[in-house]
C-alpha positions in Angstrom: -62.8 25.1 129.6 -61.2 22.0 131.3 -59.7 19.6 129.1 -61.5 16.1 128.6 -59.7 12.6 129.8 -57.0 11.5 126.9 -58.9 8.6 124.9 -56.2 6.1 123.0 -56.2 5.7 119.8 -55.6 2.6 118.0 -57.2 -0.9 118.6 -57.4 -3.3 121.2 -57.6 -6.9 120.3 -57.4 -10.3 122.3 -54.7 -12.1 120.8 -54.1 -15.2 122.3 -56.3 -14.7 125.4 -54.3 -11.6 126.1 -54.9 -8.0 125.2 -52.6 -6.6 122.6 -52.7 -3.0 120.9 -52.4 -2.1 117.7 -52.6 1.6 115.9 -55.6 0.5 113.4 -57.4 -2.1 112.1 -55.2 -4.5 110.2 -55.2 -7.9 107.8 -54.1 -11.0 109.4 -51.1 -11.5 107.1 -49.9 -7.7 108.3 -50.4 -8.7 111.9 -48.8 -12.1 111.2 -45.7 -9.8 109.9 -45.4 -7.3 112.4 -45.5 -10.1 114.8 -42.6 -12.0 112.6 -44.4 -15.0 112.1 -44.7 -16.8 109.1 -48.3 -17.4 107.9 -46.9 -20.8 106.4 -46.2 -22.2 109.6 -49.5 -21.6 111.8 -53.3 -21.7 111.8 -55.2 -18.7 112.4 -58.6 -18.7 114.3 -60.3 -14.9 114.0 -63.3 -14.2 116.1 -64.0 -18.3 116.4 -63.6 -19.2 113.1 -60.8 -20.8 111.5 -59.2 -18.4 108.6 -57.9 -19.9 105.4 -54.6 -19.2 104.4 -55.5 -17.9 100.9 -57.9 -15.1 103.6 -55.4 -13.6 105.4 -54.8 -10.7 103.3 -58.8 -9.7 103.4 -59.9 -10.6 106.6 -59.4 -8.1 109.2 -58.6 -7.8 112.4 -60.6 -4.8 114.8 -61.6 -3.5 117.9 -62.3 -6.2 120.7 -61.5 -8.7 117.9 -60.3 -12.7 119.2 -57.5 -13.9 117.2 -55.9 -16.7 118.3 -52.5 -18.2 116.4 -51.4 -21.6 117.1 -48.0 -22.9 115.6 -47.5 -26.6 113.8 -45.0 -28.0 115.6 -42.9 -30.9 113.9 -42.1 -33.7 115.5 -44.2 -36.3 117.3 -43.7 -39.7 118.4 -43.0 -42.3 116.0 -45.7 -44.8 115.0 -45.0 -48.7 116.2 -44.2 -49.8 112.7 -40.8 -47.0 112.7 -39.8 -47.5 116.3 -39.7 -51.7 115.5 -37.5 -50.8 111.9 -35.2 -48.4 114.4 -34.0 -50.4 117.0 
């Protein structure tokens, strides 16, 4: 009797446009923790829907899901009023 092809177990998602393998379905909160990302400093889109931070613990990431994680970056251009005051 022959052995069939080995089928990898786990879950493959698209994370920020790239394939990413997980061992199993996982919550967004757990995914962020596994990636070492502070959940207070990002916005997460799951299958084209922005997820509220309060829902990170109950929103499951499963096979073929698309997840986009966007980091908040401080700074930016000074307003013209602030620029005048600092000169």
